[in-house]
C-alpha positions as CSV (number, residue, x, y, z in Angstrom):
1,M,-13.2,10.5,-9.5
2,R,-10.2,8.8,-8.1
3,I,-10.6,5.6,-6.1
4,I,-8.2,5.5,-3.3
5,P,-7.9,2.4,-1.2
6,A,-6.4,2.8,2.3
7,I,-3.8,0.9,4.2
8,D,-3.5,1.7,7.8
9,I,-0.3,0.5,9.6
10,I,0.2,-0.6,13.2
11,D,3.4,-2.6,14.1
12,G,4.1,-3.0,10.3
13,K,0.7,-4.8,9.8
14,C,-2.3,-3.8,7.7
15,V,-5.1,-3.0,10.2
16,R,-8.5,-1.2,10.4
17,L,-10.0,0.6,13.3
18,T,-13.5,1.6,14.1
19,K,-14.1,5.4,14.7
20,G,-10.3,5.7,15.2
21,D,-10.3,3.7,18.4
22,Y,-7.0,1.9,18.7
23,N,-8.7,-0.7,21.0
24,T,-10.9,-1.9,18.0
25,K,-7.8,-2.8,16.0
26,K,-8.3,-5.7,13.5
27,V,-5.4,-7.0,11.6
28,Y,-6.1,-7.9,7.9
29,N,-2.8,-8.8,6.7
30,E,0.7,-9.1,8.2
31,N,2.2,-7.9,5.1
32,P,1.1,-4.4,3.6
33,I,3.2,-4.8,0.5
34,E,1.1,-7.9,-0.5
35,V,-2.1,-5.8,-0.1
36,A,-0.6,-2.9,-2.1
37,K,0.4,-5.3,-4.9
38,E,-3.1,-6.8,-5.0
39,F,-4.6,-3.2,-5.4
40,E,-2.2,-2.6,-8.3
41,G,-3.0,-5.9,-9.7
42,Y,-6.7,-4.7,-10.2
43,G,-5.6,-1.5,-11.9
44,I,-5.7,0.8,-8.9
45,Q,-3.2,3.7,-9.2
46,Y,-3.5,5.5,-5.8
47,L,-3.0,4.6,-2.2
48,H,-3.8,6.4,1.0
49,L,-1.1,5.0,3.5
50,V,-1.6,5.9,7.2
51,D,1.0,5.5,9.9
52,L,-1.1,4.9,13.0
53,D,1.9,4.3,15.1
54,G,3.2,7.6,13.9
55,A,-0.1,9.5,14.7
56,K,0.1,8.2,18.3
57,A,3.9,8.8,18.6
58,K,3.6,12.3,17.0
59,H,6.5,11.5,14.6
60,I,6.9,9.3,11.5
61,V,7.4,5.6,12.5
62,N,6.4,3.3,9.5
63,Y,8.4,4.9,6.7
64,K,10.1,1.6,5.8
65,I,6.6,0.4,4.7
66,L,6.2,3.4,2.6
67,E,9.6,2.9,1.1
68,Q,8.9,-0.8,0.3
69,I,5.5,-0.1,-1.2
70,S,6.8,2.8,-3.4
71,S,9.8,0.8,-4.6
72,K,7.7,-2.4,-5.3
73,T,4.6,-0.9,-6.9
74,N,3.8,2.1,-9.1
75,L,1.1,3.3,-6.8
76,K,0.9,7.1,-6.3
77,I,1.0,7.3,-2.4
78,D,-0.3,9.9,-0.2
79,F,1.1,9.4,3.3
80,G,-0.1,10.6,6.7
81,G,0.1,10.0,10.4
82,G,2.5,11.7,12.8
83,L,4.1,14.1,10.4
84,K,5.0,16.9,12.8
85,S,8.4,18.3,11.7
86,N,10.4,19.2,8.5
87,E,12.4,16.2,9.1
88,D,9.4,13.9,9.2
89,L,8.2,15.5,5.9
90,H,11.7,15.0,4.3
91,I,11.7,11.2,5.3
92,A,8.1,10.8,3.9
93,F,9.0,12.3,0.5
94,N,12.4,10.7,0.4
95,S,10.7,7.3,1.1
96,G,8.4,7.7,-1.9
97,A,5.4,9.6,-0.9
98,K,3.9,11.6,-3.8
99,Q,1.7,13.6,-1.4
100,I,1.5,13.9,2.4
101,T,-1.5,14.6,4.5
102,G,-1.2,16.9,7.5
103,G,-4.0,17.0,10.1
104,S,-2.9,17.6,13.6
105,I,0.0,19.9,12.5
106,A,-2.4,22.1,10.7
107,V,-4.3,22.7,13.9
108,K,-1.4,22.7,16.4
109,D,1.3,24.3,14.4
110,P,0.0,26.2,11.5
111,E,3.1,28.1,11.0
112,I,5.0,25.0,10.0
113,F,2.1,23.7,8.0
114,E,1.8,26.9,6.1
115,S,5.6,26.8,5.4
116,W,5.2,23.3,3.9
117,I,2.4,24.6,1.5
118,S,4.8,27.5,0.6
119,K,7.7,25.3,-0.1
120,Y,6.0,22.2,-1.7
121,G,3.0,23.8,-3.1
122,G,-0.8,23.1,-2.5
123,T,-0.9,19.9,-4.6
124,K,1.6,18.0,-2.6
125,I,0.5,19.0,0.7
126,I,-3.1,17.6,1.5
127,L,-5.1,19.1,4.4
128,G,-6.5,16.5,6.7
129,A,-9.8,17.8,8.0
130,D,-10.9,14.9,10.4
131,C,-13.9,15.8,12.4
132,N,-16.4,14.5,15.0
133,N,-19.6,16.4,15.3
134,E,-18.1,18.8,12.8
135,K,-15.3,19.7,15.2
136,I,-11.8,18.9,14.0
137,A,-10.1,16.1,15.8
138,V,-6.4,15.7,16.2
139,S,-3.6,13.3,17.5
140,G,-4.8,10.2,15.7
141,W,-8.4,11.3,16.6
142,Q,-7.6,11.0,20.3
143,E,-8.4,14.7,20.9
144,E,-11.1,17.0,19.8
145,S,-10.6,20.7,19.1
146,D,-12.9,23.6,19.1
147,M,-12.3,24.3,15.4
148,E,-15.4,23.9,13.1
149,V,-14.5,21.8,10.0
150,I,-15.9,24.1,7.3
151,P,-14.2,27.3,8.5
152,F,-11.1,25.3,9.1
153,I,-11.0,24.1,5.4
154,K,-11.9,27.6,4.1
155,S,-9.0,29.2,6.1
156,Y,-6.5,26.7,4.5
157,E,-8.0,27.1,1.0
158,D,-7.1,30.8,1.3
159,K,-3.6,29.7,2.1
160,G,-3.2,27.7,-1.0
161,V,-4.3,24.2,-0.1
162,K,-6.0,22.4,-3.0
163,Y,-6.6,18.9,-1.7
164,V,-8.6,18.1,1.3
165,I,-9.3,14.7,2.9
166,C,-12.4,15.0,5.2
167,T,-13.1,12.0,7.4
168,D,-16.3,12.0,9.5
169,I,-15.0,10.0,12.5
170,A,-18.6,8.9,13.3
171,K,-18.7,7.2,10.0
172,D,-15.2,5.6,9.9
173,G,-15.3,2.0,9.9
174,M,-19.1,1.7,10.6
175,L,-20.0,0.6,7.0
176,E,-23.1,2.8,7.2
177,G,-22.4,5.2,4.2
178,P,-20.5,8.4,4.0
179,S,-21.3,11.9,5.3
180,I,-23.0,13.2,2.2
181,D,-24.7,16.2,3.7
182,L,-21.3,17.4,5.1
183,Y,-19.6,17.0,1.8
184,K,-22.4,18.8,0.0
185,R,-21.9,21.8,2.3
186,I,-18.1,21.7,2.1
187,L,-18.4,21.8,-1.8
188,S,-20.9,24.5,-1.8
189,E,-19.0,26.8,0.7
190,T,-15.5,26.4,-0.9
191,K,-14.3,27.6,-4.4
192,N,-11.5,25.3,-5.6
193,V,-11.1,22.6,-3.1
194,K,-10.5,19.1,-4.5
195,L,-12.5,17.1,-1.8
196,I,-11.6,13.6,-1.1
197,A,-14.3,11.8,0.9
198,S,-13.2,9.3,3.6
199,G,-15.1,7.2,6.1
200,G,-18.2,5.1,5.7
201,V,-17.9,4.3,2.0
202,T,-19.7,0.8,1.8
203,S,-20.9,0.2,-1.7
204,I,-20.6,1.2,-5.3
205,D,-23.7,3.3,-4.9
206,D,-21.9,5.4,-2.3
207,I,-19.0,5.9,-4.7
208,N,-21.6,7.0,-7.5
209,I,-23.2,9.5,-5.1
210,L,-19.9,10.9,-4.2
211,E,-18.8,11.2,-7.7
212,D,-22.2,13.0,-8.5
213,L,-21.6,15.4,-5.7
214,G,-18.3,16.5,-7.2
215,C,-15.8,14.8,-4.9
216,E,-12.4,14.6,-6.4
217,G,-11.6,11.2,-4.8
218,A,-13.0,8.6,-2.3
219,I,-10.9,6.7,0.1
220,I,-12.1,3.2,0.8
221,G,-11.0,1.0,3.6
222,K,-13.0,-1.4,5.6
223,A,-15.5,-2.0,2.8
224,I,-12.7,-3.6,0.8
225,Y,-11.3,-5.7,3.5
226,E,-14.8,-7.0,4.6
227,G,-15.8,-7.8,1.2
228,H,-18.5,-5.1,0.8
229,I,-16.8,-3.7,-2.2
230,R,-14.8,-6.1,-4.6
231,L,-11.8,-4.8,-6.2
232,S,-13.1,-6.2,-9.5
233,D,-16.2,-4.0,-9.1
234,L,-14.1,-0.8,-9.0
235,A,-12.6,-1.4,-12.3
236,T,-15.1,0.8,-14.1
237,H,-14.1,3.8,-12.1
238,F,-10.5,4.0,-12.8
């Protein structure tokens, strides 16, 4: 299973939120490139980079950070947050993203999102299935839709999506463990989805459970920044 640390960006700084609430912002480092280099120094190969300013603004904002991290490290970066147009997508890929994550766009403009899958393929375009009470949330989690998370994922599996990042917002930043039951059901009700768990991963035990479930990856954020999981402890999972 891939270990994928997260860097969330607001105002060019590395931050974490709780349950996606911008008012809970905590700055962990003024320099995200330093954080990315530290991850790489411990043998980490992947990075989940989220443009929280972009998610709010509904267009890409922090692409310069993406550019700097991709040019100064060898991390394979998936980038999300505010990607709403073909231009946003071009900027993200040209700035060094290996994959992009589309969440709100997959709900609000499925035609564009499906065109991205057709053009770039199901491995470069990740479906972001962020949910609250199993209903898909959009616009940096500021809005909840009426779509149920599992049918939503299945509909895009049928359209060629391979990778899905599913975040249970109720778990995000709470350090209370991930949504094991939800992930079990997603994996049992889909055929070929590579599921990346996100939200609530707090310990090495959580990582082992997700690996045993069959998750393809686990995104880890606050647990690293708050010292619950040490980067050195992750070495055995690379």
